[in-house]
C-alpha positions in Angstrom: 9.0 -40.2 12.7 8.7 -37.4 10.2 5.0 -37.4 9.6 4.3 -36.6 13.2 5.1 -33.2 14.8 8.4 -34.4 16.2 11.1 -34.5 13.6 13.5 -37.3 13.2 17.2 -37.0 13.9 19.6 -36.1 11.1 20.1 -33.0 9.0 17.5 -30.5 9.9 15.0 -29.2 7.3 14.8 -25.6 8.6 11.6 -24.7 6.6 9.9 -27.8 8.1 11.1 -26.9 11.6 9.7 -23.4 11.2 6.4 -24.7 9.9 6.0 -27.2 12.7 6.7 -24.4 15.2 3.9 -22.4 13.8 1.7 -25.5 13.7 2.1 -26.5 17.3 1.4 -22.9 18.4 -1.7 -23.1 16.3 -2.9 -26.3 18.0 -2.5 -24.6 21.4 -4.3 -21.4 20.4 -7.2 -23.4 18.9 -7.8 -25.4 22.0 -7.2 -22.5 24.4 -9.8 -20.4 22.6 -12.3 -23.3 22.5 -12.5 -23.7 26.2 -14.7 -20.8 27.3 -13.8 -18.5 24.5 -17.2 -18.7 22.8 -19.3 -18.4 25.9 -20.0 -14.7 25.2 -22.7 -13.6 22.7 -21.9 -14.2 19.0 -20.3 -11.1 17.5 -19.3 -9.5 20.9 -15.8 -8.3 21.4 -14.8 -11.3 23.5 -16.3 -13.7 21.1 -14.6 -12.1 18.1 -11.2 -12.1 20.0 -11.6 -15.9 20.7 -12.5 -16.4 17.0 -9.4 -14.5 16.0 -7.1 -16.7 18.0 -9.0 -19.8 16.9 -8.6 -18.8 13.3 -5.2 -17.2 12.9 -3.4 -20.6 12.9 -6.4 -22.8 12.3 -4.3 -24.6 9.6 -2.1 -26.3 12.3 -2.9 -29.9 11.5 -2.9 -29.4 7.7 0.6 -27.8 8.0 1.8 -31.0 9.8 0.6 -33.0 6.8 2.3 -30.6 4.4 5.5 -31.1 6.3 5.0 -34.9 6.1 4.8 -34.7 2.4 7.9 -32.5 2.1 9.9 -35.1 4.0 8.5 -38.5 3.2 7.7 -38.0 -0.5 11.4 -37.2 -1.2 12.5 -40.0 -3.6 15.9 -40.1 -2.0 14.4 -41.2 1.3 14.0 -44.9 2.2 10.3 -45.4 2.7 9.7 -48.9 1.4 6.5 -50.8 2.2 8.4 -53.0 4.5 9.7 -49.9 6.4 6.3 -48.4 6.6 4.8 -51.5 8.3 7.8 -52.4 10.5 8.9 -48.9 11.6 6.5 -46.1 11.0 3.1 -47.6 11.7 4.2 -49.5 14.9 5.6 -46.2 16.2 2.3 -44.5 15.7 0.3 -47.3 17.2 2.5 -47.4 20.3 2.1 -43.7 20.8 -1.6 -43.7 20.0 -2.6 -46.5 22.4 -0.3 -45.4 25.2 -1.7 -41.8 25.2 -5.3 -42.9 24.6 -4.9 -45.2 27.6 -3.3 -42.4 29.7 -6.2 -40.0 28.9 -8.8 -42.8 29.6 -7.1 -43.7 32.9 -6.8 -40.1 34.0 -10.6 -39.7 33.4 -11.2 -42.8 35.6 -9.0 -41.4 38.4 -10.8 -38.1 38.3 -14.1 -39.8 38.5 -12.9 -41.9 41.4 -11.6 -38.8 43.2 -14.9 -37.0 42.7 -17.3 -39.8 43.7 -15.1 -42.1 45.8 -16.2 -45.0 43.6 -14.4 -46.8 40.8 -17.0 -49.0 39.1 -16.1 -52.1 37.1 -18.5 -50.9 34.4 -16.5 -47.7 33.9 -13.2 -49.6 33.6 -14.8 -52.0 31.0 -16.1 -49.0 29.1 -12.7 -47.3 29.1 -11.0 -50.5 27.8 -13.6 -50.9 25.1 -13.2 -47.3 24.0 -9.5 -47.9 23.8 -9.9 -50.9 21.5 -12.6 -49.3 19.4 -10.5 -46.1 18.8 -12.9 -44.0 20.9 -10.0 -41.9 22.0 -9.4 -38.4 23.3 -10.6 -36.0 20.6 -7.2 -34.5 19.5 -5.8 -38.0 18.9 -7.8 -38.0 15.6 -4.6 -36.7 14.0 -2.9 -40.0 14.7 -5.8 -41.9 13.4 -5.4 -40.1 10.1 -1.6 -40.5 10.1 -2.1 -44.3 10.2 -3.9 -44.1 6.8 -1.4 -41.6 5.4 1.4 -44.0 6.3 -0.4 -47.0 4.8 -0.8 -45.2 1.5 2.8 -43.8 1.5 4.2 -46.4 -1.0 1.4 -45.5 -3.5 1.7 -41.7 -2.9 5.5 -41.9 -3.3 5.2 -43.9 -6.5 2.9 -41.3 -8.0 4.8 -38.2 -7.0 8.2 -39.7 -8.0 7.0 -40.4 -11.5 4.4 -37.6 -12.1 5.3 -34.7 -14.4 4.7 -31.2 -13.1 1.5 -31.1 -15.2 0.2 -34.4 -13.8 0.9 -33.3 -10.2 -0.9 -30.1 -10.8 -3.9 -32.0 -12.2 -3.9 -34.2 -9.1 -3.8 -31.2 -6.8 -6.6 -29.5 -8.7 -8.8 -32.6 -8.5 -8.0 -32.8 -4.7 -8.9 -29.2 -4.2 -12.2 -29.7 -6.0 -13.2 -33.0 -4.4 -11.5 -32.8 -1.0 -11.6 -29.1 -0.2 -14.2 -27.2 -2.2 -17.0 -29.7 -2.6 -17.2 -30.9 1.0 -17.6 -27.2 2.1 -20.1 -26.4 -0.6 -22.2 -29.4 0.5 -23.6 -27.3 3.4 -25.1 -24.8 1.0 -27.7 -25.0 -1.8 -27.8 -26.3 -4.4 -25.1 -28.7 -3.4 -26.9 -29.6 -0.2 -29.7 -31.0 -2.3 -27.5 -33.5 -4.0 -28.5 -37.2 -3.4 -27.5 -40.6 -4.6 -24.0 -41.1 -6.1 -23.2 -37.4 -6.7 -23.6 -36.9 -2.9 -20.7 -39.4 -2.5 -18.3 -37.4 -4.8 -16.8 -35.3 -2.0 -13.7 -36.9 -0.3 -13.9 -37.3 3.4 -11.3 -35.6 5.6 -9.2 -38.7 6.2 -8.5 -39.5 2.6 -8.3 -35.8 1.6 -5.4 -35.4 4.1 -3.3 -37.4 1.7 -3.7 -34.5 -0.7 -1.9 -32.2 1.7 1.1 -34.5 1.7 1.3 -34.2 -2.1 0.9 -30.5 -1.8 3.7 -30.3 0.7 6.0 -32.1 -1.7 4.9 -29.9 -4.7 5.7 -26.7 -2.8 9.1 -28.0 -1.7 10.0 -29.2 -5.3 8.4 -26.5 -7.4 7.5 -23.6 -5.2 10.5 -22.8 -3.0 11.8 -20.2 -5.5 8.7 -18.0 -5.1 8.8 -14.8 -3.1 7.8 -15.2 0.6 5.3 -12.3 0.2 3.3 -14.3 -2.4 2.7 -17.1 0.2 2.1 -14.5 2.9 -0.7 -13.1 0.7 -2.2 -16.5 0.2 -2.1 -17.1 4.0 -3.8 -13.7 4.6 -6.6 -14.4 2.1 -7.2 -17.8 3.8 -7.3 -16.2 7.2 -9.7 -13.4 6.2 -12.0 -15.9 4.4 -12.0 -18.2 7.5 -12.5 -15.5 10.0 -15.1 -13.4 8.1 -17.0 -16.5 6.8 -17.2 -18.0 10.3 -18.4 -14.7 11.8 -21.0 -14.2 9.1 -22.4 -17.8 9.4 -22.3 -17.8 13.2 -24.2 -14.5 13.3 -26.9 -16.0 11.0 -27.2 -19.2 13.1 -26.7 -17.6 16.5 -23.9 -20.0 17.5 -20.4 -20.9 16.4 -20.4 -22.2 12.8 -17.7 -24.8 12.3 -18.0 -25.3 8.5 -15.2 -22.9 7.6 -13.0 -24.1 10.5 -12.6 -27.6 9.2 -9.1 -28.7 8.1 -10.4 -29.2 4.6 -12.2 -25.8 4.3 -10.9 -23.6 1.5 -9.8 -20.8 3.8 -7.9 -23.3 6.0 -6.3 -24.8 2.9 -5.1 -21.4 1.7 -3.8 -20.6 5.2 -1.9 -23.9 5.4 -0.3 -23.7 1.9 0.5 -20.0 2.4 2.1 -20.5 5.8 4.1 -23.6 4.8 5.1 -22.0 1.5 6.2 -18.9 3.3 8.4 -21.0 5.6 9.8 -22.9 2.6 10.7 -19.7 0.7 11.8 -17.6 3.6 14.0 -20.2 5.3 15.1 -21.9 2.0 18.8 -21.2 2.5 18.8 -20.5 6.2 21.3 -22.3 8.5 19.9 -24.6 11.2 18.0 -22.7 13.9 18.5 -24.4 17.3 15.3 -22.9 18.8 13.1 -24.0 15.8 14.7 -27.4 15.8 14.0 -27.9 19.5 10.4 -26.9 19.2 10.0 -29.1 16.2 11.4 -32.1 18.0 9.2 -31.3 21.1 6.0 -30.6 19.2 4.7 -34.2 19.1 5.1 -34.4 22.9 3.4 -31.1 23.3 0.6 -32.1 21.0 0.0 -35.3 22.9 0.1 -34.0 26.4 -1.3 -30.4 26.3 -4.9 -31.4 27.0 -3.9 -32.7 30.4 -2.7 -29.2 31.3 -5.7 -27.6 29.6 -8.1 -29.7 31.6 -6.2 -29.0 34.8 -6.3 -25.2 34.2 -10.0 -25.4 33.2 -10.8 -27.3 36.4 -9.5 -24.3 38.3 -11.4 -21.7 36.4 -8.5 -20.7 34.1 -10.2 -20.7 30.7 -10.5 -18.2 27.9 -13.5 -16.8 29.7 -11.6 -16.0 32.9 -10.8 -12.6 31.5 -10.5 -10.9 28.1 -9.9 -13.6 25.5 -7.7 -11.3 23.6 -5.2 -11.7 26.4 -6.3 -15.0 28.1 -6.0 -17.2 25.0 -2.4 -16.5 24.2 -1.4 -16.6 27.9 -3.1 -20.0 28.3 -1.5 -21.2 25.1 1.9 -20.1 26.4 1.4 -22.0 29.6 0.4 -25.1 27.7 3.6 -24.8 25.6 5.8 -24.4 28.7 4.3 -27.4 30.4 4.5 -29.6 27.3 8.0 -28.5 26.5 9.1 -29.3 30.1 7.6 -32.8 29.8 9.6 -33.3 26.6 12.8 -32.1 28.2 12.3 -34.8 30.9 10.8 -37.6 28.8 13.4 -37.5 26.0 16.0 -38.6 28.5 14.3 -42.0 28.8 15.4 -43.9 25.6 12.3 -46.1 25.1 10.0 -43.2 25.8 11.8 -40.9 23.4 11.8 -43.6 20.7 8.2 -44.9 21.0 6.0 -42.4 22.8 7.0 -38.8 22.1 
């Protein structure tokens, strides 16, 4: 399943493997920094360290979508509407509901262990949450992937036939309506918009489709650029994300999330810069076994890491346990090791490897 963090079998796309490796590291850093990392006063050394780790690869999920576009919008790949609905979407649904049920069931067991009571009402609520897509927070990625898959035939038809100028126009419109305007809506005068103009910004789910088109555009037209150009774009995005979040958080007295959204301008620059760097730097590189292994394992790591994060937090091992500058990467490394170990074991079970990880 190429749109999810775990890559499909076959010839490896080394730039995509490298980008997914950075992306899964980013997911772990973001979540490790979020648990206890911002308990210190805004602007303190500990708080700023947590923000650094939470910002440096904040583009993780957008990078996954860029990788999706690079793979699935290739005209040579068989992604017919029939294949979308008989192969891709069933795989996502199977993984989504299995892991949503696993997290819901785990919460029930923890409550039973803590109170000694397993109420029928709690079971009914968990089942209803499962049906209504009230799932563990990080599974939102799969919710978006379902829409991205459903629109693939349309996206592929456009990108296969669009000229370079038409593709550029589409991406500029996406940047304006899906990236810039949703961020600006939090600030005057855009925050005063009402009526139909207030509906012009694209929501994050549909805007994610733009990342797939951007991923294909970088692969098709941008691989020849120098890696340092993309590195500079990434650095600009990181500085904007970090400094903007620090500035607004200081003004509000608490963490401001507007510049940390996957559709914020800084995050977009980070994502395209990082993915573009991988595309340019690894353009002619031979297959890297380490990158390929992490790329294959990344979906499993993504799906399971919150089990281990909650386990560590329940024992006081959070970003606040000691200096976040050190605790966050250590916790992220522990999450990676646990998730990778699960993948090594689970991939040996054919139906689990095919449908759930």
